[in-house]
C-alpha positions in Angstrom: 6.4 32.8 33.2 5.3 29.5 34.8 5.9 26.1 33.4 2.2 25.8 32.8 2.3 28.9 30.6 5.3 27.5 28.7 3.6 24.2 28.1 0.7 25.9 26.3 2.6 28.4 24.2 2.3 27.9 20.5 5.3 26.9 18.5 5.4 30.4 16.9 5.3 32.1 20.3 8.0 29.7 21.7 10.3 30.4 18.8 9.8 34.1 19.2 10.5 33.9 23.0 13.7 32.0 22.2 14.8 34.5 19.6 14.3 37.4 22.0 16.1 35.4 24.8 13.0 35.5 27.0 13.1 31.7 27.1 16.0 29.4 26.4 15.9 26.1 24.5 17.3 24.3 27.5 14.7 25.7 29.8 11.8 24.7 27.4 13.2 21.3 26.8 13.7 20.5 30.5 10.2 21.7 31.2 8.8 19.5 28.4 10.7 16.4 29.5 9.5 16.9 33.0 5.9 17.1 31.8 6.3 13.8 30.0 7.5 12.3 33.2 4.5 13.8 35.0 1.7 12.8 32.5 2.9 9.8 30.6 2.0 7.3 33.4 -1.6 8.5 33.1 -1.9 9.1 29.3 0.7 6.6 27.9 1.2 8.9 24.9 5.0 8.4 24.6 6.5 5.0 23.9 10.2 5.9 23.4 12.1 8.7 25.1 14.5 10.9 23.2 15.5 12.8 26.3 19.3 12.5 25.9 19.2 13.6 22.3 16.8 16.4 23.1 19.0 17.7 25.9 22.1 17.7 23.7 20.2 19.4 20.8 18.8 22.0 23.3 22.3 22.9 24.4 23.5 23.3 20.8 20.4 25.4 20.1 21.1 27.6 23.1 24.7 28.1 22.0 23.4 29.2 18.6 21.2 31.8 20.1 24.0 33.2 22.2 26.3 33.4 19.2 23.7 35.4 17.3 23.3 32.7 14.6 20.5 32.9 12.1 17.7 30.8 13.7 15.2 28.6 11.9 11.4 29.1 12.4 11.3 26.2 14.9 14.6 26.9 16.6 14.5 25.2 20.0 10.8 24.2 19.8 9.9 20.7 21.1 8.2 18.4 18.6 7.0 14.8 19.1 6.9 12.2 16.3 4.6 9.2 15.8 6.3 5.9 16.2 5.8 5.1 12.5 7.7 8.0 11.0 11.4 7.5 10.5 13.7 9.5 12.8 17.4 9.0 12.3 19.0 6.7 14.9 15.7 6.3 16.8 13.8 3.2 17.7 10.8 3.0 15.3 8.6 0.1 16.3 5.2 0.9 14.6 3.7 -0.4 17.8 4.6 -3.9 16.9 6.3 -6.7 18.8 7.8 -7.6 15.4 9.7 -4.4 15.3 10.4 -3.7 18.9 14.2 -3.3 18.4 14.1 -1.7 14.9 16.2 1.5 14.6 15.8 3.7 11.5 19.0 5.0 9.8 17.6 8.1 8.1 15.1 10.8 8.7 11.9 10.9 6.8 11.8 14.0 4.5 9.4 15.7 6.8 11.6 15.1 9.8 14.7 16.2 8.0 13.0 19.5 7.2 11.8 20.0 10.7 15.3 19.3 12.0 16.7 21.9 9.6 14.1 24.4 10.9 15.5 23.9 14.4 12.9 21.6 16.0 14.0 19.5 19.0 12.6 16.0 18.9 11.5 15.0 22.4 10.1 11.5 21.9 8.1 8.9 19.9 4.4 8.8 20.4 2.1 5.8 20.5 0.3 4.3 17.6 -1.8 1.1 17.2 0.2 -1.6 15.4 1.2 -0.4 12.0 -1.4 2.4 12.3 -4.1 -0.1 11.5 -7.1 1.3 13.5 -8.7 4.5 14.6 -8.0 4.1 18.3 -4.6 3.9 20.0 -3.5 0.8 21.7 -1.0 -1.8 20.8 0.3 -5.2 22.0 3.7 -3.6 22.6 2.8 -0.5 24.5 -0.8 -0.8 25.7 -3.6 1.8 25.8 -3.3 5.6 25.2 -5.9 7.8 26.9 -7.6 11.1 26.1 -6.5 14.0 28.3 -10.1 15.4 28.3 -11.3 12.2 30.0 -8.8 9.4 30.6 -11.6 6.8 30.4 -11.9 7.6 26.7 -9.8 7.1 23.6 -7.9 9.9 22.0 -8.7 8.3 18.6 -6.0 7.1 16.3 -3.9 6.1 14.8 -1.9 9.2 15.7 -3.5 9.2 19.1 -0.3 9.4 21.1 0.7 12.6 19.4 -2.7 14.1 19.8 -2.9 13.2 23.5 0.6 14.8 24.0 -0.2 18.1 22.3 -3.6 18.4 23.9 -2.0 17.9 27.3 0.6 20.6 26.6 3.5 18.3 25.9 5.0 20.2 23.0 3.1 22.4 20.5 3.4 20.1 17.5 3.0 16.4 17.1 3.8 14.8 13.8 1.4 12.1 12.7 0.4 10.1 9.6 -3.0 9.8 8.0 -4.1 7.0 5.7 -7.8 7.1 6.5 -8.1 9.9 9.0 -5.3 9.1 11.4 -4.4 12.8 12.0 -7.9 14.2 11.7 -9.6 11.5 14.0 -7.4 12.2 17.1 -7.5 15.9 16.4 -11.3 15.9 16.6 -11.3 13.7 19.8 -8.6 15.8 21.5 -9.7 19.3 20.5 -6.8 20.0 18.1 -6.1 21.1 14.6 -5.2 18.2 12.4 -4.1 19.0 8.8 -3.9 16.5 6.0 -2.3 18.4 3.2 -2.9 17.6 -0.5 -1.5 14.2 -1.5 2.2 14.6 -2.3 2.5 18.0 -0.7 4.6 16.5 2.1 6.9 13.8 0.8 7.0 10.4 2.4 9.9 7.9 2.8 10.5 5.0 3.4 7.8 3.5 1.3 4.8 1.6 2.9 2.1 -0.7 1.6 -0.4 2.1 1.8 1.5 4.9 0.0 -1.4 5.8 -2.3 -3.4 6.9 0.7 -0.7 8.0 3.1 -0.1 11.6 4.3 2.2 13.0 7.0 0.7 15.9 8.9 0.8 18.0 12.0 -1.3 18.0 15.1 -1.3 21.4 16.8 -3.4 23.6 19.1 -3.5 26.6 16.7 -4.1 26.9 13.0 -1.0 29.1 12.6 1.2 26.3 14.0 -0.3 23.9 11.6 0.3 26.2 8.6 3.9 26.8 9.7 4.5 23.0 10.0 3.1 22.4 6.5 5.2 25.2 5.2 8.3 23.6 6.6 7.6 20.0 5.7 6.3 20.7 2.1 8.4 20.0 -1.0 9.5 17.3 -3.3 11.9 14.5 -2.5 13.4 12.2 -5.1 12.7 9.1 -3.0 8.9 9.8 -3.2 7.7 9.6 -6.8 4.3 11.1 -5.8 5.8 14.2 -4.1 4.7 17.6 -5.5 6.9 20.5 -6.6 7.1 23.4 -4.2 3.8 25.4 -4.3 5.5 28.7 -4.1 3.0 29.6 -1.4 3.5 30.3 2.3 0.4 29.0 4.0 1.3 30.9 7.2 1.8 34.2 5.3 -1.6 33.8 3.6 -3.4 32.6 6.7 -5.1 35.9 7.6 -6.1 36.8 4.1 -9.7 36.0 5.0 -12.5 34.0 3.3 -14.7 36.8 2.0 -16.8 35.4 -1.0 -15.5 31.9 -0.4 -18.2 29.5 -1.4 -18.9 26.8 1.3 -21.0 23.7 0.9 -22.0 22.0 4.1 -23.0 18.3 4.2 -24.1 16.7 7.5 -23.8 13.2 6.2 -22.2 13.0 2.7 -25.4 11.0 1.8 -24.6 7.9 3.9 -23.3 8.7 7.4 -25.3 8.5 10.6 -24.2 11.3 13.0 -24.6 11.8 16.7 -27.2 14.7 17.0 -25.0 16.7 19.4 -22.1 16.5 16.9 -24.3 17.4 14.0 -25.7 20.5 15.8 -22.3 21.8 16.8 -20.8 21.3 13.3 -23.8 23.0 11.5 -23.8 26.0 13.9 -20.0 26.6 13.5 -20.2 26.3 9.7 -23.0 28.9 9.6 -20.8 31.3 11.6 -18.4 31.5 8.6 -21.0 33.8 7.1 -19.8 36.4 9.7 -16.4 36.2 8.0 -17.9 36.9 4.5 -18.2 33.4 3.2 -21.4 32.1 1.5 -22.7 28.9 3.1 -25.2 26.4 1.6 -26.4 23.1 2.8 -26.1 20.4 0.1 -27.6 17.0 -0.3 -24.8 15.0 -2.0 -26.2 11.6 -2.1 -22.8 10.0 -2.4 -22.3 6.3 -1.8 -20.0 5.2 1.0 -16.5 4.3 -0.5 -15.6 2.3 2.6 -15.2 -1.0 0.9 -13.0 0.6 -1.8 -10.8 2.2 0.9 -10.6 -1.1 2.8 -9.2 -2.8 -0.3 -6.3 -0.3 -0.5 -5.6 0.3 3.2 -6.2 -3.0 4.9 -5.4 -4.9 1.7 -2.0 -3.2 1.7 -1.3 -3.7 5.4 -2.4 -7.3 5.2 -0.4 -8.1 2.1 2.7 -6.8 3.8 2.4 -9.4 6.6 0.4 -12.4 5.2 3.6 -14.3 4.3 5.1 -14.1 7.8 5.5 -17.4 9.6 2.8 -18.4 12.1 4.9 -17.6 15.1 5.2 -14.0 14.0 1.5 -13.7 13.0 0.6 -14.8 16.5 2.3 -11.7 17.9 0.0 -9.3 16.0 -2.9 -7.5 17.4 -5.8 -10.0 17.1 -7.9 -7.6 15.0 -5.0 -7.0 12.7 -4.3 -10.7 12.4 -7.9 -11.2 11.1 -7.3 -8.5 8.5 -4.1 -10.2 7.4 -5.9 -13.4 6.9 -8.5 -11.6 4.8 -5.9 -9.8 2.8 -4.2 -13.1 2.0 -7.2 -14.0 -0.1 -7.6 -10.6 -1.9 -7.3 -11.1 -5.6 -5.8 -9.0 -8.3 -9.3 -8.7 -9.9 -10.6 -7.2 -6.6 -7.8 -4.7 -6.5 -8.5 -3.6 -10.1 -12.2 -3.2 -9.2 -11.3 -1.1 -6.2 -9.1 1.1 -8.5 -12.1 1.6 -10.8 -14.4 2.4 -7.9 -11.9 4.9 -6.6 -11.9 6.6 -10.0 -15.7 6.6 -10.1 -15.8 8.1 -6.7 -13.5 10.9 -7.8 -15.9 11.6 -10.7 -18.7 12.2 -8.2 -16.6 14.4 -6.0 -14.8 16.9 -8.2 -17.8 18.5 -9.9 -18.9 19.8 -6.4 -15.7 21.8 -6.3 -16.5 23.6 -9.6 -19.5 25.1 -7.7 -17.9 25.5 -4.3 -14.5 26.3 -2.9 -14.9 24.2 0.2 -16.9 21.3 1.6 -17.4 21.2 5.4 -18.6 18.1 7.2 -18.4 16.8 10.8 -14.9 15.4 11.3 -16.4 12.3 13.0 -19.9 10.9 13.4 -19.5 10.3 17.2 -18.0 11.8 20.3 -15.0 10.2 22.0 -15.9 6.7 23.3 -14.4 4.5 26.0 -10.9 2.9 25.6 -11.1 -0.8 24.9 -13.9 -0.4 22.5 -12.4 -1.4 19.2 -13.5 1.2 16.7 -16.8 1.9 18.5 -18.5 -1.3 17.4 -22.0 -1.6 18.8 -22.3 -4.0 21.8 -22.6 -7.6 20.5 -21.7 -6.6 17.0 -17.9 -6.9 16.7 -16.5 -5.4 13.5 -20.1 -4.5 12.4 -19.3 -0.8 11.7 -15.5 -0.8 12.2 -14.3 2.6 11.0 -17.7 3.8 9.7 -17.9 6.2 12.6 -15.1 8.0 10.8 -17.1 8.0 7.6 -16.1 11.6 6.8 -12.3 11.1 6.8 -11.3 8.1 4.6 -13.1 9.3 1.4 -10.6 12.2 1.1 -7.6 9.9 1.4 -9.0 8.2 -1.7 -9.3 11.6 -3.5 -6.1 13.1 -2.1 -7.7 16.5 -1.3 -6.5 18.7 1.5 -8.6 18.3 4.7 -8.3 19.8 8.1 -10.1 18.9 11.4 -10.6 21.8 13.7 -12.5 22.2 17.0 -16.0 23.5 16.6 -17.6 23.1 20.1 -18.0 21.0 23.2 -20.5 18.3 24.2 -22.7 18.6 27.3 -20.1 16.4 29.0 -17.3 18.9 27.9 -15.7 16.7 25.3 -14.3 18.3 22.1 -16.2 18.1 18.8 -14.5 18.7 15.5 -15.5 19.6 12.0 -13.7 18.9 8.8 -12.8 21.4 6.0 -12.1 19.9 2.6 -10.7 21.9 -0.3 -9.9 21.4 -4.0 -6.9 19.4 -4.8 -3.7 21.5 -4.2 -5.7 24.4 -2.6 -4.4 23.9 0.9 -4.3 27.6 1.5 -8.1 28.1 1.4 -8.6 25.2 3.8 -6.2 26.7 6.3 -7.7 30.2 5.8 -11.1 28.9 6.6 -9.8 27.0 9.6 -8.2 30.3 10.8 -11.5 32.2 10.3 -13.3 29.6 12.5 -10.5 30.0 15.1 -11.0 33.7 15.2 -14.8 33.4 15.4 -14.7 30.9 18.2 -11.3 30.6 19.8 -10.4 27.3 21.4 -6.7 27.3 22.2 -7.1 28.7 25.8 -9.2 25.7 26.8 -7.2 23.1 28.6 -7.9 19.5 29.7 -8.1 18.9 33.4 -5.4 16.2 33.3 -2.9 19.0 32.6 -3.4 20.3 36.2 -2.5 17.0 37.9 0.8 17.0 39.8 
């Protein structure tokens, strides 16, 4: 088996090869670290190496295999972690000059569970400063690029992890999603990006956007995403919003099918403007679910865009966390983030209460749909990947005019806390990935993943590889 083959094996297949002694944890780790050295100068997906820790962990993992120890489901499998999620004794900068030397003392709950399952952490992946935007660049580490076309953005804010996984640098990247930050880069990089139900995967330490925040996996296969959610799920006493164990193995249920599942398809949610090529691919893929036994109906939802409400919670939270910093520290922030901090400083309690009421009213519009349908499917994003350096795809001459409205399909479901998964559904004429989004009822993560798996079976995507992966 060549290194190129190893790089594109799924996490499940890597774990099986390790268990059977076809591959060793040391061999896989060294191949993965070499690939980081090869591709990171081009992609800039990693900001902090964990090579020494990874090599030490790989040797221990190999010794466990040779002793015949019981092995976890990710034993010896390389995993990357966004530079926002806490990893014990690892530099965690959040892409900010203000935290360039910060080292976390404890693992986040998700990381502790992955570690217990045998994962080997290979490095920290790039994020925009404090995850504030849907593209990945930061004052501290610069621009991250899309493996499918390095002139384009991988999206964000988990763009480093998405670029890494798409380029074959580990089968799983751990990201966070407060408004689409797992699903956006999944769509731009041709990956599966799963945002489980709010609270399904516990979060700690606390952040200013905890009412929106999810931790989730970026993977090349739906099965790997289901396995990662299985492993990371469960309550943690440090997260008061964490859910009890569901008693469900999403991986075990993955191939149960979607016969008689009722699917609603909306091309715009009532307010979004979508690139025609994106709309065509998403609609065609959704209709193919009929071949798996689902019923599919187009719906005219007529919802109002909850963007301003989401902004109050997300940017209000991030801004409030920094607005009292001294001027010399504020001057170190990303200029766009600095503007948001200034706006957040003037956000009133009355405005936050109004946003809470709008959020509740939006939920009252959403939940009745799921009495009639099991799933809602939309485009994942309204646009195709766009050039790096364009801050959130603003039209020329109109800075901040649309901001994140090109991701008009993602942030609504952070407000509602529903499970939502971005999966590849096709390719543009210029051979760029296009993604669609599958949204389920609250707590029904299983049906979302089963539908994602059905699409994967109907139109497989995992064998398609970006050209950057072939560069020597």
